[in-house]
Structures are given as structure tokens and as C-alpha cells.
C-alpha positions as CSV (number, residue, x, y, z in Angstrom):
1,M,10.6,1.1,-11.5
2,R,12.4,-0.5,-8.7
3,V,12.0,-0.5,-4.5
4,N,14.3,0.5,-2.3
5,L,15.6,-2.1,0.7
6,S,13.3,0.5,3.3
7,Q,10.6,0.2,1.0
8,Q,11.3,-3.5,0.6
9,F,10.8,-4.0,4.0
10,E,7.6,-2.2,5.2
11,A,6.4,-4.4,2.1
12,E,7.2,-7.2,3.9
13,S,6.1,-6.0,7.8
14,I,2.7,-5.1,6.1
15,K,2.9,-9.3,4.7
16,R,3.7,-11.1,7.7
17,M,1.2,-8.9,9.0
18,I,-1.9,-9.4,7.5
19,D,-0.9,-12.7,7.0
20,A,-0.8,-13.2,11.1
21,T,-4.7,-11.4,11.1
22,T,-6.7,-13.7,11.9
23,N,-10.2,-11.2,12.4
24,V,-11.4,-10.2,9.0
25,H,-12.2,-6.6,10.8
26,E,-8.9,-6.1,10.9
27,L,-8.5,-7.4,7.0
28,Q,-11.0,-5.5,5.7
29,S,-10.2,-2.3,7.4
30,L,-6.4,-3.0,6.5
31,A,-8.0,-3.8,2.6
32,R,-9.4,-0.5,2.5
33,E,-7.0,1.6,3.7
34,L,-4.2,0.0,1.0
35,T,-7.9,0.6,-1.4
36,D,-7.3,4.3,-0.4
37,L,-3.6,4.2,-1.2
38,Y,-3.2,2.9,-3.8
39,F,-5.8,5.2,-5.6
40,R,-4.4,7.5,-3.7
41,Q,-0.4,6.7,-5.2
42,R,-2.0,6.7,-9.1
43,A,-3.9,10.3,-8.5
44,A,-0.5,11.8,-7.6
45,T,1.1,10.3,-10.5
46,A,-0.9,11.0,-13.1
47,W,-0.4,14.7,-11.5
48,V,2.6,15.3,-11.6
49,V,2.4,13.3,-15.0
50,S,-0.1,16.0,-16.9
51,E,2.7,19.0,-15.1
52,Q,5.6,18.0,-17.0
């Protein structure tokens, strides 16, 4: 699966934000948010596959 150009820019922006962050609490918060998004995406993908 390929990521489109807009998504590539968004991913790069997030990576740069992570690299620039020195506050551990900010990094922990971001990690929790990304974990939630990852598992919601997995659930959505599983639902789409089960509907076919």
C-alpha cells in the first residue's frame, strides 16, 4: 500500500515534531495518542474486511 504525497508530508511533519520535542510528558502524550489512532485504524480495517 502506498502513501500519497499529502500523507507523506503529514508524516514528515509529525516526525519533525517528535524530533524537536524535549519534553518527556509531551512525547508520552503523543505516543498515547498515536497508539490510540493505530488501534482504531486496525479495528476499522478489520471491520471493512469482515463486511466483504
